[in-house]
N, CA, C and O of each residue as an XYZ file, in Angstrom:
548
protein
N      38.617    -23.587    -33.574
C      37.343    -24.255    -32.307
C      37.911    -24.194    -31.224
O      37.360    -23.785    -30.202
N      39.347    -24.674    -31.305
C      39.591    -25.113    -29.876
C      40.010    -23.168    -29.603
O      39.704    -22.840    -28.457
N      40.350    -22.498    -30.080
C      40.749    -21.309    -28.981
C      39.128    -21.034    -28.209
O      39.135    -20.416    -27.145
N      37.795    -21.505    -28.775
C      36.371    -21.271    -28.195
C      36.859    -22.309    -27.221
O      36.203    -22.476    -26.193
N      38.036    -23.087    -27.456
C      37.370    -24.281    -26.574
C      37.975    -23.847    -25.225
O      37.335    -24.278    -24.266
N      39.354    -22.891    -24.830
C      39.855    -22.630    -23.963
C      39.524    -21.450    -23.807
O      39.618    -20.994    -22.668
N      39.143    -20.780    -24.652
C      38.481    -19.701    -23.884
C      37.218    -19.523    -23.081
O      36.893    -18.668    -22.258
N      36.678    -20.451    -23.503
C      35.123    -20.754    -22.032
C      35.512    -21.220    -21.024
O      35.019    -21.009    -19.917
N      36.759    -22.146    -21.349
C      37.198    -23.451    -20.129
C      38.168    -22.192    -18.928
O      38.119    -22.125    -17.700
N      38.852    -21.475    -19.779
C      39.038    -20.433    -18.837
C      37.944    -19.153    -18.301
O      37.879    -18.683    -17.165
N      37.332    -18.867    -19.212
C      35.780    -18.503    -18.369
C      35.343    -18.431    -17.282
O      35.066    -17.477    -16.555
N      35.250    -20.038    -17.120
C      34.149    -20.902    -16.015
C      35.352    -20.809    -15.062
O      35.482    -20.167    -14.019
N      36.365    -21.793    -15.842
C      37.614    -21.309    -14.231
C      37.840    -20.709    -13.677
O      38.360    -21.077    -12.623
N      37.564    -18.802    -14.021
C      37.551    -18.040    -13.171
C      36.812    -17.824    -12.644
O      36.891    -17.801    -11.415
N      35.625    -17.531    -13.354
C      34.610    -17.781    -12.846
C      34.250    -18.575    -11.404
O      33.754    -17.950    -10.467
N      34.427    -19.427    -11.354
C      34.644    -20.829    -10.330
C      34.993    -19.842     -8.959
O      34.460    -19.557     -7.887
N      36.334    -19.494     -9.774
C      37.112    -19.048     -8.970
C      36.666    -17.861     -8.111
O      36.591    -17.995     -6.890
N      36.426    -16.921     -8.598
C      35.437    -16.274     -8.220
C      34.680    -15.558     -7.648
O      34.678    -14.460     -7.093
N      33.782    -16.659     -7.954
C      32.329    -17.076     -6.824
C      32.935    -17.546     -5.825
O      32.510    -17.014     -4.799
N      33.807    -18.365     -5.613
C      34.868    -19.134     -3.863
C      35.464    -17.701     -3.493
O      35.729    -17.624     -2.294
N      35.668    -16.846     -4.036
C      36.478    -15.972     -3.128
C      35.690    -15.536     -2.552
O      35.530    -15.782     -1.356
N      34.642    -14.415     -3.526
C      33.673    -13.852     -3.046
C      32.778    -14.846     -1.542
O      32.467    -14.256     -0.508
N      32.622    -15.718     -1.664
C      32.233    -16.675     -0.525
C      32.853    -16.259      0.422
O      32.336    -15.606      1.328
N      34.043    -16.568      0.361
C      35.499    -16.639      1.585
C      35.218    -15.170      2.181
O      34.952    -14.729      3.299
N      35.385    -14.685      1.041
C      35.509    -12.362      1.666
C      34.649    -12.810      2.721
O      34.954    -13.133      3.868
N      33.137    -12.772      1.968
C      32.093    -12.614      3.151
C      31.893    -13.430      4.181
O      31.094    -13.018      5.022
N      32.460    -14.628      4.389
C      32.493    -15.399      5.813
C      33.991    -14.508      6.090
O      34.426    -14.888      7.176
N      34.687    -13.718      5.625
C      35.950    -13.427      6.471
C      35.056    -11.977      7.893
O      35.035    -11.749      9.102
N      34.341    -11.280      6.217
C      33.793    -10.226      7.024
C      32.918    -10.810      8.113
O      32.803    -10.226      9.191
N      32.413    -11.741      7.902
C      30.998    -12.324      9.175
C      31.871    -12.017     10.701
O      31.582    -11.335     11.684
N      32.792    -12.679     10.435
C      33.672    -13.070     11.695
C      34.431    -11.909     12.320
O      34.944    -12.080     13.426
N      34.557    -10.577     11.609
C      34.694     -9.194     12.103
C      33.376     -8.783     12.273
O      33.018     -8.966     13.437
N      32.815     -8.469     11.811
C      31.499     -7.574     12.106
C      30.640     -8.705     13.419
O      30.709     -9.919     13.615
N      29.905     -7.646     14.071
C      29.242     -8.004     15.180
C      28.191     -8.375     14.609
O      27.691     -7.805     13.639
N      27.603     -9.732     15.362
C      26.065    -10.586     14.598
C      26.611    -11.433     13.549
O      27.627    -11.503     12.857
N      25.805    -11.883     13.675
C      25.722    -12.351     12.132
C      25.179    -11.868     11.030
O      24.022    -11.486     10.853
N      26.129    -11.904     10.250
C      26.110    -10.471      9.097
C      24.809    -11.024      7.990
O      24.066    -10.212      7.440
N      24.699    -12.444      7.795
C      23.797    -13.221      6.909
C      22.132    -12.529      7.130
O      21.354    -11.956      6.367
N      22.072    -13.044      9.006
C      20.587    -12.619      9.159
C      20.698    -10.904      8.946
O      19.647    -10.534      8.423
N      21.472     -9.943      9.143
C      21.415     -8.484      9.048
C      21.339     -7.940      7.903
O      20.873     -6.803      7.841
N      21.769     -8.600      6.727
C      21.594     -8.541      5.632
C      20.399     -8.731      5.165
O      19.820     -7.894      4.473
N      19.735    -10.259      5.616
C      19.167    -10.508      4.415
C      17.860    -10.846      4.954
O      16.897    -10.835      4.188
N      17.684    -11.195      6.384
C      16.164    -11.082      6.893
C      16.057     -9.612      7.646
O      15.006     -8.971      7.639
N      17.463     -9.072      8.405
C      16.077     -8.098      9.835
C      16.856     -6.825      8.361
O      16.942     -5.666      8.767
N      17.277     -7.016      7.071
C      17.170     -5.480      6.248
C      18.090     -4.061      6.358
O      17.784     -2.893      6.119
N      19.392     -4.698      6.838
C      20.308     -3.793      8.120
C      20.617     -2.712      7.210
O      20.547     -3.174      6.071
N      20.972     -1.307      7.182
C      21.171     -0.675      5.407
C      22.344     -0.719      5.708
O      23.076     -0.979      4.753
N      23.170     -0.467      7.305
C      24.002     -0.565      7.230
C      25.097     -1.413      7.351
O      26.237     -1.055      7.649
N      24.697     -2.628      7.098
C      24.804     -4.463      6.965
C      24.918     -4.113      5.152
O      26.108     -4.147      4.836
N      24.384     -3.929      4.438
C      24.323     -4.195      3.004
C      25.252     -3.123      2.483
O      25.627     -3.189      1.312
N      25.647     -2.146      3.264
C      26.381     -0.966      2.376
C      27.521     -1.797      2.912
O      27.898     -2.435      1.929
N      28.161     -2.082      3.790
C      29.091     -2.969      4.209
C      29.599     -4.252      3.378
O      30.807     -4.411      3.206
N      28.994     -4.840      3.048
C      28.467     -5.580      1.740
C      28.523     -5.474      0.973
O      28.772     -6.566      0.462
N      28.474     -4.924      0.450
C      28.584     -3.964     -1.070
C      29.587     -3.900     -1.524
O      30.151     -4.325     -2.533
N      30.012     -2.796      0.047
C      31.642     -2.211     -0.854
C      32.365     -3.603     -1.259
O      32.951     -3.892     -2.302
N      32.043     -4.663      0.347
C      33.825     -5.559      0.008
C      33.220     -6.119     -1.158
O      33.888     -6.024     -2.187
N      31.887     -6.792     -1.246
C      31.618     -6.738     -2.541
C      32.756     -6.230     -3.979
O      33.732     -6.548     -4.659
N      31.930     -5.441     -3.786
C      32.492     -4.399     -4.895
C      34.422     -4.191     -5.492
O      34.997     -4.276     -6.577
N      34.963     -3.807     -3.647
C      36.295     -4.060     -3.581
C      37.017     -4.935     -4.686
O      37.777     -4.740     -5.634
N      36.195     -6.314     -3.887
C      37.134     -7.852     -4.205
C      36.410     -7.978     -6.086
O      36.999     -8.664     -6.921
N      35.307     -7.311     -6.377
C      35.359     -8.249     -7.629
C      36.176     -7.398     -8.413
O      36.759     -7.872     -9.389
N      36.326     -5.865     -8.029
C      37.605     -4.662     -8.799
C      38.994     -6.034     -8.917
O      39.491     -6.542     -9.922
N      39.238     -6.251     -7.635
C      40.765     -6.955     -8.011
C      40.209     -8.266     -8.748
O      40.861     -8.718     -9.689
N      39.123     -8.834     -8.378
C      39.683    -10.186     -9.283
C      39.635     -9.773    -10.818
O      39.927    -10.619    -11.663
N      39.281     -8.518    -11.180
C      39.246     -8.053    -12.496
C      40.668     -7.816    -13.477
O      41.157     -8.222    -14.531
N      41.029     -6.640    -12.083
C      42.465     -6.643    -12.212
C      43.993     -7.435    -12.581
O      45.064     -7.202    -13.143
N      43.064     -8.842    -11.630
C      43.900     -9.775    -12.088
C      43.867    -10.733    -13.210
O      44.799    -11.295    -13.784
N      42.301    -10.815    -13.441
C      42.479    -11.880    -14.282
C      43.117    -11.194    -15.885
O      43.084    -11.859    -16.920
N      43.601     -9.954    -15.823
C      43.877     -9.004    -17.168
C      44.715     -8.844    -16.856
O      45.436     -8.531    -17.803
N      45.531     -8.854    -15.409
C      46.442     -9.333    -15.205
C      47.584    -10.088    -15.711
O      48.744     -9.800    -16.009
N      46.785    -11.285    -15.710
C      47.180    -12.763    -15.103
C      46.707    -13.059    -16.916
O      46.128    -14.138    -17.037
N      46.866    -12.320    -18.181
C      45.532    -12.807    -18.832
C      47.383    -13.889    -20.191
O      46.938    -14.762    -20.937
N      48.305    -13.767    -20.242
C      49.622    -14.159    -20.985
C      49.893    -15.105    -19.466
O      51.048    -15.504    -19.612
N      49.528    -15.487    -18.495
C      50.303    -16.854    -18.517
C      49.813    -18.303    -18.552
O      49.416    -18.704    -19.646
N      49.783    -19.120    -17.548
C      49.336    -20.997    -18.217
C      47.890    -19.882    -17.147
O      47.801    -18.897    -16.414
N      46.875    -21.193    -17.920
C      45.239    -21.032    -16.668
C      45.842    -21.614    -15.501
O      45.722    -20.774    -14.610
N      46.185    -22.207    -15.244
C      46.797    -23.281    -13.222
C      47.358    -21.486    -13.118
O      46.721    -20.755    -12.360
N      48.439    -20.951    -13.843
C      49.627    -20.048    -12.775
C      48.065    -18.903    -12.849
O      47.350    -18.971    -11.849
N      47.702    -18.133    -13.747
C      46.616    -17.504    -13.705
C      45.543    -17.604    -12.292
O      45.422    -16.651    -11.522
N      44.904    -18.742    -12.135
C      44.673    -19.220    -11.579
C      44.974    -19.281    -10.066
O      44.183    -19.172     -9.129
N      46.275    -19.477    -10.054
C      47.020    -19.083     -8.838
C      47.171    -17.585     -8.101
O      46.617    -17.290     -7.042
N      47.805    -16.938     -8.676
C      47.961    -16.168     -8.612
C      46.568    -15.528     -8.787
O      46.512    -15.923     -7.622
N      45.433    -14.961     -9.054
C      43.861    -14.590     -8.537
C      43.911    -15.215     -7.606
O      43.570    -14.445     -6.708
N      44.144    -16.263     -7.142
C      43.687    -16.528     -5.344
C      44.290    -15.952     -4.187
O      43.929    -15.618     -3.059
N      46.108    -15.953     -5.363
C      46.771    -15.028     -4.222
C      46.433    -13.739     -3.966
O      46.434    -13.310     -2.812
N      45.988    -12.705     -5.406
C      45.865    -11.594     -4.985
C      44.538    -11.234     -4.536
O      44.213    -10.092     -4.212
N      43.650    -12.428     -4.528
C      42.669    -12.032     -3.226
C      42.538    -12.566     -1.660
O      41.964    -11.933     -0.774
N      43.002    -13.496     -1.540
C      43.245    -13.605     -0.192
C      43.800    -12.238      0.367
O      43.484    -11.579      1.357
N      44.923    -12.014     -0.817
C      45.771    -10.457      0.038
C      44.843     -9.650      0.585
O      44.491     -9.473      1.752
N      44.434     -9.094     -0.656
C      42.831     -8.355     -0.321
C      42.117     -8.478      1.147
O      42.253     -7.753      2.132
N      40.895    -10.245      0.860
C      40.623    -10.173      2.079
C      41.768     -9.806      3.103
O      41.613     -8.818      3.822
N      42.667    -10.407      3.171
C      43.559    -10.116      4.917
C      43.694     -9.095      5.414
O      43.904     -8.851      6.602
N      43.466     -7.641      3.606
C      43.717     -5.931      4.035
C      43.184     -5.521      4.485
O      43.348     -4.655      5.345
N      41.483     -6.420      3.695
C      40.140     -5.109      4.113
C      39.773     -5.568      5.769
O      39.359     -4.754      6.596
N      40.029     -7.123      6.082
C      39.517     -7.662      7.562
C      40.893     -7.100      8.587
O      40.683     -7.019      9.797
N      42.169     -6.758      8.080
C      42.743     -5.776      9.094
C      42.474     -4.913      8.935
O      42.727     -4.245      9.938
N      41.816     -4.060      7.822
C      41.681     -3.115      8.087
C      40.252     -1.993      8.811
O      40.159     -0.828      9.198
N      39.444     -3.053      8.692
C      38.274     -3.474      9.485
C      38.501     -3.019     10.927
O      37.972     -2.098     11.549
N      39.612     -4.087     11.365
C      39.472     -4.448     12.566
C      40.161     -3.124     13.152
O      39.812     -2.584     14.202
N      41.309     -2.637     12.219
C      41.624     -2.164     13.066
C      41.291     -0.509     13.275
O      41.942      0.160     14.076
N      40.154      0.087     12.422
C      39.553      1.101     12.528
C      38.538      1.272     13.427
O      38.138      2.397     13.728
N      37.852     -0.239     14.116
C      37.321     -0.723     14.915
C      37.767     -0.690     16.209
O      36.938     -0.841     17.106
N      38.854     -0.530     16.458
C      39.906      0.130     17.604
C      40.819      1.007     17.189
O      42.009      1.018     17.505
N      40.211      1.805     16.418
C      40.795      3.140     16.354
C      39.265      4.701     16.334
O      39.626      5.878     16.346
N      38.280      4.455     16.314
C      36.857      5.151     16.058
C      36.823      4.624     17.943
O      37.327      3.657     18.514
N      35.996      5.769     18.441
C      35.376      5.676     19.515
C      33.956      5.001     19.632
O      33.514      4.256     20.507
N      33.276      5.575     18.285
C      31.921      4.834     18.140
C      32.492      3.381     17.779
O      33.473      2.995     17.143
N      31.183      2.582     18.638
C      31.281      1.470     18.150
C      31.073      0.517     17.066
O      30.117      0.084     17.709
N      31.074     -0.218     16.017
C      30.968     -1.027     15.097
C      29.616     -1.640     15.861
O      28.784     -0.740     15.743
N      29.173     -2.444     16.389
C      28.257     -3.478     17.308
C      27.574     -2.167     17.127
O      26.710     -2.974     17.469
N      27.154     -1.196     16.977
C      25.744     -0.452     17.984
C      26.245     -0.252     15.896
O      26.641     -1.129     15.128
N      26.142      0.325     15.793
C      26.493      0.541     14.055
C      25.442     -0.338     13.651
O      24.233     -0.145     13.775
N      25.881     -1.077     13.280
C      25.578     -2.665     12.579
C      23.701     -3.499     13.330
O      22.571     -3.711     12.890
N      24.253     -3.631     14.271
C      23.209     -3.569     14.524
C      22.072     -2.920     14.715
O      20.997     -3.478     14.502
N      22.151     -1.703     15.126
C      20.343     -0.272     15.098
C      19.756     -1.074     14.244
O      20.150     -1.394     13.123
N      18.553     -1.473     14.944
C      17.130     -1.858     14.741
C      16.100     -0.677     14.707
O      14.895     -0.914     14.793
N      16.670      0.815     14.560
C      15.350      1.531     14.621
C      16.340      2.972     13.285
O      17.497      3.388     13.220
N      14.934      3.279     12.407
C      15.934      4.340     11.402
C      15.774      5.123     12.066
O      15.201      5.426     13.112
N      17.136      5.909     10.385
C      17.362      7.087     11.140
C      16.839      8.555     10.578
O      17.097      9.119      9.515
N      15.963      8.982     11.749
C      15.405     10.653     11.736
C      16.352     11.937     10.678
O      17.290     12.733     10.659
N      15.412     11.444     10.044
C      15.971     13.156      8.986
C      16.000     14.137      9.858
O      14.982     14.221     10.544
N      17.247     15.298     10.166
C      17.819     16.126     10.359
C      16.412     17.184     10.959
O      15.413     17.493     10.308
N      16.643     17.451     11.933
C      14.983     18.469     12.461
C      13.675     18.212     12.800
O      12.899     19.094     13.168
N      13.201     16.268     12.624
C      12.302     15.967     12.950
C      12.323     15.431     14.035
O      13.374     14.815     14.210
N      11.383     15.365     15.151
C      10.999     15.589     16.220
C      11.299     14.041     16.455
O      11.215     13.058     15.718
N      11.507     14.140     17.178
C      11.397     12.112     17.549
C      10.162     11.206     18.146
O       9.121     11.746     18.523
N      10.339      9.953     18.194
C       9.195      9.514     17.738
C       9.026      8.897     19.300
O       9.888      8.291     19.936
N       7.666      9.230     19.721
C       7.731      8.692     20.899
C       5.907      8.147     20.991
O       5.069      8.888     20.477
N       5.511      6.981     21.598
C       3.965      7.132     21.533
C       3.134      7.754     22.960
O       1.937      7.907     23.203
N       4.348      8.017     23.730
C       3.439      9.125     24.968
C       3.817     10.285     25.171
O       4.071     10.867     26.226
N       3.852     10.646     24.023
C       3.316     12.449     23.238
C       2.090     12.715     23.089
O       1.672     12.641     21.933
N       1.377     13.001     23.885
C       0.056     13.380     23.302
C      -0.570     15.194     22.692
O      -0.274     16.257     23.238
N      -1.188     15.071     21.834
C      -1.138     16.243     21.094
C      -1.530     17.208     22.002
O      -1.736     16.532     23.010
N      -1.844     18.749     22.386
C      -1.719     19.639     23.183
C      -3.594     19.861     23.291
O      -4.408     19.814     22.369
N      -3.785     20.060     24.483
C      -5.397     19.809     24.624
C      -5.227     22.097     24.000
O      -4.305     22.911     23.935
N      -6.642     22.109     23.738
C      -6.927     22.805     23.621
C      -8.520     24.035     24.365
O      -9.396     24.743     23.869
N      -8.111     23.670     25.622
C      -9.110     24.084     26.379
C      -8.797     25.793     27.196
O      -9.652     26.293     27.927
């Protein structure tokens, strides 16, 4: 019974720390992206912002799982401390790489993430309200 209690406490502790670190990661991503990321994702339903946020969450989740596996034999407080250190380092590297890529590429991430028009498939005519149907005279 004691083993069950300890495992439940460890699971709850890692879950709470993981959720807090994912929130920190989202806030950090919001700081380096143009516009308000929350608004782009949940209100404007911007696909580029959703893909960026999803990839960040998946990356941090992988690091969290690896950290839990890596610190399995340590005391709980030390395992949680190492997990926080691993994920904070990962967030820092992710944000640094995002800024570096933005700096090195000629296309602006601001245009990419703030695009409100839909992308047309290749070969489709551009949409315009001023184009009229040809007259058959």
